[in-house]
A tleap script that builds the chain and sets N, CA, C and O, in Angstrom:
source leaprc.protein.ff14SB
mol = sequence {
  NHIE GLY TRP THR ARG GLU ALA ASP ALA LEU
  LEU SER PRO SER VAL GLN ALA ILE ALA GLN
  GLN VAL SER GLN SER PRO VAL VAL HIE VAL
  ASP GLU SER GLY LEU ARG VAL GLN ALA LYS
  LEU GLN TRP LEU HIE THR SER VAL THR PRO
  THR HIE THR TRP TYR GLY VAL HIE ALA LYS
  ARG GLY ILE GLU ALA VAL ASN CALA
}
set mol.1.N position { 72.389 140.441 87.276 }
set mol.1.CA position { 72.653 141.191 86.328 }
set mol.1.C position { 72.039 142.331 87.469 }
set mol.1.O position { 71.384 143.317 87.131 }
set mol.2.N position { 72.319 142.054 88.606 }
set mol.2.CA position { 72.164 143.651 89.724 }
set mol.2.C position { 73.885 144.145 89.395 }
set mol.2.O position { 74.133 145.348 89.324 }
set mol.3.N position { 74.802 143.294 89.242 }
set mol.3.CA position { 76.116 144.208 89.082 }
set mol.3.C position { 76.109 144.520 87.816 }
set mol.3.O position { 77.243 144.996 87.859 }
set mol.4.N position { 75.807 144.664 86.719 }
set mol.4.CA position { 75.702 144.586 85.390 }
set mol.4.C position { 75.291 146.457 85.687 }
set mol.4.O position { 75.979 147.442 85.416 }
set mol.5.N position { 74.060 146.379 86.264 }
set mol.5.CA position { 73.352 147.724 86.851 }
set mol.5.C position { 73.551 148.730 87.463 }
set mol.5.O position { 72.936 149.788 87.334 }
set mol.6.N position { 74.786 148.402 88.484 }
set mol.6.CA position { 75.733 148.884 89.338 }
set mol.6.C position { 76.783 149.626 88.676 }
set mol.6.O position { 77.030 150.826 88.794 }
set mol.7.N position { 77.440 148.661 87.882 }
set mol.7.CA position { 78.635 149.021 87.003 }
set mol.7.C position { 78.114 149.986 85.972 }
set mol.7.O position { 78.977 150.784 85.607 }
set mol.8.N position { 76.643 150.164 85.262 }
set mol.8.CA position { 76.566 150.977 84.291 }
set mol.8.C position { 76.543 151.941 84.807 }
set mol.8.O position { 77.226 152.848 84.332 }
set mol.9.N position { 75.620 152.221 86.207 }
set mol.9.CA position { 75.339 153.275 86.833 }
set mol.9.C position { 76.773 154.276 87.436 }
set mol.9.O position { 76.667 155.446 87.803 }
set mol.10.N position { 78.181 153.408 87.414 }
set mol.10.CA position { 78.769 153.974 88.322 }
set mol.10.C position { 79.929 154.134 86.768 }
set mol.10.O position { 80.860 154.937 86.701 }
set mol.11.N position { 79.612 153.346 85.892 }
set mol.11.CA position { 81.004 153.458 84.313 }
set mol.11.C position { 80.219 155.201 83.334 }
set mol.11.O position { 80.963 155.862 82.610 }
set mol.12.N position { 78.821 155.577 83.538 }
set mol.12.CA position { 78.174 155.794 82.665 }
set mol.12.C position { 78.814 157.615 82.621 }
set mol.12.O position { 78.984 158.191 81.547 }
set mol.13.N position { 79.076 158.248 83.908 }
set mol.13.CA position { 79.768 159.184 83.982 }
set mol.13.C position { 81.344 159.553 82.967 }
set mol.13.O position { 81.720 160.490 82.263 }
set mol.14.N position { 81.965 158.091 83.441 }
set mol.14.CA position { 82.747 158.365 82.273 }
set mol.14.C position { 83.289 158.062 80.809 }
set mol.14.O position { 84.218 158.428 80.089 }
set mol.15.N position { 82.243 157.224 80.761 }
set mol.15.CA position { 81.492 156.925 79.162 }
set mol.15.C position { 81.282 158.296 78.982 }
set mol.15.O position { 82.019 158.756 78.109 }
set mol.16.N position { 80.476 159.173 79.545 }
set mol.16.CA position { 79.554 160.305 78.176 }
set mol.16.C position { 81.117 161.363 78.187 }
set mol.16.O position { 81.410 162.079 77.230 }
set mol.17.N position { 82.050 161.246 79.579 }
set mol.17.CA position { 82.914 162.270 80.023 }
set mol.17.C position { 83.922 161.967 78.228 }
set mol.17.O position { 84.540 162.761 77.519 }
set mol.18.N position { 83.648 160.463 78.085 }
set mol.18.CA position { 84.965 160.033 76.745 }
set mol.18.C position { 84.020 160.804 75.519 }
set mol.18.O position { 84.249 161.839 74.894 }
set mol.19.N position { 83.028 159.983 75.463 }
set mol.19.CA position { 82.186 160.502 74.209 }
set mol.19.C position { 82.346 161.852 74.062 }
set mol.19.O position { 82.433 162.201 72.884 }
set mol.20.N position { 82.415 162.753 74.906 }
set mol.20.CA position { 82.426 164.105 74.374 }
set mol.20.C position { 84.096 164.544 74.141 }
set mol.20.O position { 84.557 165.063 73.124 }
set mol.21.N position { 84.676 164.259 75.109 }
set mol.21.CA position { 86.213 164.603 74.209 }
set mol.21.C position { 86.587 164.246 73.123 }
set mol.21.O position { 87.547 164.778 72.564 }
set mol.22.N position { 85.712 163.001 72.466 }
set mol.22.CA position { 86.255 162.345 71.042 }
set mol.22.C position { 85.076 163.437 70.264 }
set mol.22.O position { 85.716 164.133 69.475 }
set mol.23.N position { 83.804 163.753 70.234 }
set mol.23.CA position { 83.494 164.755 70.118 }
set mol.23.C position { 84.133 165.753 68.886 }
set mol.23.O position { 84.145 165.842 67.659 }
set mol.24.N position { 84.739 166.546 70.298 }
set mol.24.CA position { 85.394 167.728 70.416 }
set mol.24.C position { 86.800 167.869 69.557 }
set mol.24.O position { 87.323 168.865 69.057 }
set mol.25.N position { 87.281 166.234 69.584 }
set mol.25.CA position { 88.884 166.243 68.507 }
set mol.25.C position { 88.691 166.515 66.925 }
set mol.25.O position { 87.787 166.061 66.223 }
set mol.26.N position { 89.545 167.196 66.605 }
set mol.26.CA position { 89.831 167.990 65.269 }
set mol.26.C position { 90.379 166.589 64.311 }
set mol.26.O position { 90.554 166.671 63.095 }
set mol.27.N position { 90.572 165.493 65.000 }
set mol.27.CA position { 90.859 163.860 64.380 }
set mol.27.C position { 90.442 162.873 64.995 }
set mol.27.O position { 90.871 162.424 66.058 }
set mol.28.N position { 89.509 162.458 64.294 }
set mol.28.CA position { 89.006 160.564 64.996 }
set mol.28.C position { 89.297 160.324 64.050 }
set mol.28.O position { 89.317 161.007 63.026 }
set mol.29.N position { 89.772 158.576 64.370 }
set mol.29.CA position { 89.931 157.472 64.063 }
set mol.29.C position { 89.122 156.576 64.049 }
set mol.29.O position { 89.249 155.756 64.958 }
set mol.30.N position { 87.934 156.346 63.003 }
set mol.30.CA position { 86.908 155.675 63.435 }
set mol.30.C position { 86.702 154.196 62.442 }
set mol.30.O position { 86.998 154.086 61.252 }
set mol.31.N position { 86.050 153.040 63.426 }
set mol.31.CA position { 85.313 151.977 62.919 }
set mol.31.C position { 84.999 151.050 63.268 }
set mol.31.O position { 85.015 150.777 64.468 }
set mol.32.N position { 84.540 150.105 62.208 }
set mol.32.CA position { 83.032 149.458 62.649 }
set mol.32.C position { 83.542 147.846 62.583 }
set mol.32.O position { 84.353 147.697 61.670 }
set mol.33.N position { 83.332 146.926 63.140 }
set mol.33.CA position { 83.382 145.899 62.773 }
set mol.33.C position { 82.124 144.900 63.506 }
set mol.33.O position { 81.576 145.148 64.580 }
set mol.34.N position { 81.871 143.831 62.694 }
set mol.34.CA position { 80.803 142.825 62.965 }
set mol.34.C position { 81.029 142.189 64.449 }
set mol.34.O position { 82.125 142.153 65.007 }
set mol.35.N position { 79.638 141.624 65.070 }
set mol.35.CA position { 80.104 140.974 65.743 }
set mol.35.C position { 78.439 140.830 66.154 }
set mol.35.O position { 77.537 141.630 65.906 }
set mol.36.N position { 78.352 139.245 67.017 }
set mol.36.CA position { 77.052 138.847 67.100 }
set mol.36.C position { 76.978 138.953 68.869 }
set mol.36.O position { 77.741 138.819 69.825 }
set mol.37.N position { 75.694 139.245 68.630 }
set mol.37.CA position { 75.040 139.807 70.185 }
set mol.37.C position { 73.583 139.283 70.046 }
set mol.37.O position { 72.711 139.831 69.372 }
set mol.38.N position { 73.406 137.865 70.958 }
set mol.38.CA position { 72.435 136.876 71.231 }
set mol.38.C position { 72.367 136.338 69.476 }
set mol.38.O position { 71.255 136.327 68.947 }
set mol.39.N position { 73.189 136.054 68.927 }
set mol.39.CA position { 73.237 135.216 67.552 }
set mol.39.C position { 72.575 136.055 66.395 }
set mol.39.O position { 72.124 135.551 65.366 }
set mol.40.N position { 72.573 137.535 66.723 }
set mol.40.CA position { 72.603 138.028 65.496 }
set mol.40.C position { 73.082 139.598 65.249 }
set mol.40.O position { 72.801 140.418 66.122 }
set mol.41.N position { 73.817 140.027 64.044 }
set mol.41.CA position { 74.906 140.518 63.662 }
set mol.41.C position { 74.837 142.030 64.096 }
set mol.41.O position { 74.301 142.897 63.405 }
set mol.42.N position { 75.232 142.178 64.900 }
set mol.42.CA position { 75.425 143.856 65.311 }
set mol.42.C position { 76.949 144.436 65.110 }
set mol.42.O position { 77.718 143.478 65.022 }
set mol.43.N position { 77.585 145.598 65.017 }
set mol.43.CA position { 78.118 145.934 64.982 }
set mol.43.C position { 79.131 147.064 66.215 }
set mol.43.O position { 78.699 147.984 66.910 }
set mol.44.N position { 80.303 146.625 66.121 }
set mol.44.CA position { 81.190 147.121 67.289 }
set mol.44.C position { 81.608 148.739 66.641 }
set mol.44.O position { 81.993 148.706 65.472 }
set mol.45.N position { 81.574 149.763 67.130 }
set mol.45.CA position { 81.704 151.340 66.507 }
set mol.45.C position { 82.724 151.798 67.833 }
set mol.45.O position { 82.510 151.819 69.045 }
set mol.46.N position { 84.189 152.228 66.830 }
set mol.46.CA position { 85.428 152.511 67.566 }
set mol.46.C position { 85.168 153.693 67.314 }
set mol.46.O position { 84.628 153.818 66.215 }
set mol.47.N position { 85.385 155.014 68.096 }
set mol.47.CA position { 85.787 156.431 67.230 }
set mol.47.C position { 87.407 156.610 68.504 }
set mol.47.O position { 87.224 156.834 69.700 }
set mol.48.N position { 88.919 156.444 67.859 }
set mol.48.CA position { 89.606 157.058 68.876 }
set mol.48.C position { 90.350 157.972 68.361 }
set mol.48.O position { 90.438 157.959 67.134 }
set mol.49.N position { 90.986 158.866 69.007 }
set mol.49.CA position { 91.733 160.349 69.024 }
set mol.49.C position { 93.118 159.741 70.088 }
set mol.49.O position { 93.076 158.890 70.976 }
set mol.50.N position { 93.878 160.272 69.757 }
set mol.50.CA position { 95.579 160.408 70.776 }
set mol.50.C position { 95.426 159.640 71.992 }
set mol.50.O position { 96.122 158.660 72.259 }
set mol.51.N position { 94.135 160.281 73.017 }
set mol.51.CA position { 94.240 159.911 74.468 }
set mol.51.C position { 92.876 159.237 74.674 }
set mol.51.O position { 93.002 158.359 75.527 }
set mol.52.N position { 91.532 159.327 74.177 }
set mol.52.CA position { 90.849 158.561 73.886 }
set mol.52.C position { 90.039 157.494 73.244 }
set mol.52.O position { 90.279 157.532 72.037 }
set mol.53.N position { 89.031 156.389 73.577 }
set mol.53.CA position { 88.805 155.730 72.723 }
set mol.53.C position { 87.428 155.243 73.417 }
set mol.53.O position { 87.178 154.619 74.448 }
set mol.54.N position { 86.790 155.707 72.571 }
set mol.54.CA position { 85.235 155.201 72.781 }
set mol.54.C position { 84.377 153.661 71.987 }
set mol.54.O position { 84.409 153.670 70.757 }
set mol.55.N position { 83.955 152.934 72.382 }
set mol.55.CA position { 83.115 151.749 72.032 }
set mol.55.C position { 81.718 151.479 72.121 }
set mol.55.O position { 81.248 151.446 73.258 }
set mol.56.N position { 81.091 151.314 71.325 }
set mol.56.CA position { 79.721 151.355 71.797 }
set mol.56.C position { 79.012 150.204 70.495 }
set mol.56.O position { 79.252 150.465 69.316 }
set mol.57.N position { 78.246 149.097 70.817 }
set mol.57.CA position { 77.491 148.395 69.841 }
set mol.57.C position { 76.160 149.422 69.476 }
set mol.57.O position { 75.561 150.426 69.861 }
set mol.58.N position { 76.186 148.356 68.421 }
set mol.58.CA position { 74.257 148.843 67.511 }
set mol.58.C position { 74.191 147.991 66.303 }
set mol.58.O position { 74.964 147.315 65.624 }
set mol.59.N position { 73.028 148.287 66.325 }
set mol.59.CA position { 72.729 147.517 65.189 }
set mol.59.C position { 72.602 147.639 64.196 }
set mol.59.O position { 71.973 146.749 63.626 }
set mol.60.N position { 73.037 148.628 63.497 }
set mol.60.CA position { 73.498 149.303 62.063 }
set mol.60.C position { 74.486 150.017 61.967 }
set mol.60.O position { 75.026 150.537 62.944 }
set mol.61.N position { 74.949 150.177 60.540 }
set mol.61.CA position { 76.542 150.517 60.426 }
set mol.61.C position { 75.787 151.884 60.039 }
set mol.61.O position { 74.682 152.312 60.372 }
set mol.62.N position { 77.112 152.573 58.954 }
set mol.62.CA position { 77.090 153.906 58.810 }
set mol.62.C position { 76.314 155.162 60.056 }
set mol.62.O position { 76.240 155.182 61.284 }
set mol.63.N position { 75.717 156.347 58.647 }
set mol.63.CA position { 75.123 157.073 59.804 }
set mol.63.C position { 74.642 157.182 60.688 }
set mol.63.O position { 74.846 158.035 61.551 }
set mol.64.N position { 73.729 156.158 60.677 }
set mol.64.CA position { 72.346 156.188 61.588 }
set mol.64.C position { 73.317 156.199 62.871 }
set mol.64.O position { 73.653 157.169 63.549 }
set mol.65.N position { 73.766 154.486 63.050 }
set mol.65.CA position { 74.371 154.514 64.129 }
set mol.65.C position { 75.731 155.460 64.810 }
set mol.65.O position { 76.283 155.103 65.851 }
set mol.66.N position { 76.143 156.686 64.045 }
set mol.66.CA position { 77.504 157.440 64.371 }
set mol.66.C position { 76.314 158.640 64.957 }
set mol.66.O position { 76.378 159.121 66.088 }
set mol.67.N position { 75.385 158.948 64.074 }
set mol.67.CA position { 74.272 159.875 65.275 }
set mol.67.C position { 73.764 158.901 66.316 }
set mol.67.O position { 74.154 159.641 67.219 }
set mol.68.N position { 73.312 158.036 66.878 }
set mol.68.CA position { 73.033 157.551 67.932 }
set mol.68.C position { 74.071 157.327 69.246 }
set mol.68.O position { 73.653 156.810 70.282 }
savepdb mol mol.pdb
quit
């Protein structure tokens, strides 16, 4: 688990920068696909611009997940 925490610390600034770029884009393609996380259905959300792609997993779909 240690390397996972280390990777999170190293990648968090890049993930935040991508999220900021995506949120500022005038056009964003979004999608959600179901996947299993610890045997429970969750949602893989993607937000895509011509230059950036953001991925996130959330227990909900729709606006609640988008706002999170």
